[in-house]
C-alpha positions in Angstrom: 4.9 -15.1 26.3 2.8 -13.7 23.4 1.9 -10.6 25.4 5.6 -9.9 26.1 6.4 -10.3 22.4 3.6 -7.9 21.4 4.9 -5.4 24.0 8.5 -5.8 22.8 7.5 -5.3 19.1 5.4 -2.3 20.0 8.3 -0.7 21.9 10.6 -1.3 18.9 8.1 0.2 16.5 7.8 3.3 18.6 11.6 3.8 18.4 11.7 3.5 14.6 12.1 6.7 12.7 11.3 6.7 9.0 12.9 10.0 8.2 14.3 13.1 9.9 12.1 16.1 10.3 12.7 19.0 8.0 11.8 22.6 8.5 8.9 23.8 6.4 9.5 27.0 4.6 7.2 29.4 2.9 8.6 28.3 -0.5 7.3 24.8 0.1 3.7 26.1 0.1 4.2 27.8 -3.3 5.6 24.7 -5.1 2.8 23.1 -7.1 4.8 21.1 -9.6 5.9 17.5 -9.1 9.0 17.0 -11.1 9.1 13.2 -11.0 5.5 12.9 -12.3 6.1 15.5 -15.0 9.2 13.6 -16.2 7.4 10.3 -16.2 4.5 11.7 -18.1 6.8 13.3 -20.7 8.7 10.0 -21.3 5.5 7.9 -21.3 6.5 5.8 -18.3 3.6 7.0 -16.3 1.3 4.8 -18.4 3.5 1.8 -17.7 3.2 2.5 -14.0 -0.6 2.9 -14.2 -0.8 -0.3 -16.1 1.3 -2.2 -13.6 -0.8 -0.9 -10.7 -3.9 -1.9 -12.6 -2.6 -5.4 -13.1 -1.7 -5.8 -9.5 -5.0 -4.5 -8.2 -6.8 -6.7 -10.7 -4.9 -9.7 -9.4 -5.8 -8.9 -5.9 -9.5 -8.6 -6.9 -9.4 -11.9 -8.7 -7.8 -13.5 -5.7 -10.4 -12.1 -3.3 -13.3 -13.2 -5.5 -11.9 -16.7 -5.8 -11.3 -16.9 -2.0 -14.9 -15.7 -1.4 -16.3 -18.4 -3.7 -14.3 -21.1 -2.0 -15.4 -19.9 1.4 -19.0 -19.8 0.4 -18.8 -23.3 -1.0 -17.2 -24.5 2.3 -19.9 -22.8 4.3 -22.6 -24.6 2.3 -20.9 -27.9 2.8 -20.5 -27.3 6.5 -24.2 -26.5 6.9 -25.4 -29.6 5.2 
């Protein structure tokens, strides 16, 4: 049953399309500016975004370190 579920989900994922393909033009290679990032930098929102990303990554790091400590303690208890 589990194999069929995996095959079914794989088949569905192969049919999924995230976005339509667009033709690449020569102008696309000459565009070096990113308007969204420039606007966010000018208004100061880019620092808020970087701060939030830092907080989330710090939370993930704290969670992983805590889980590692708990796992190490359980391994020591299991050995003795």
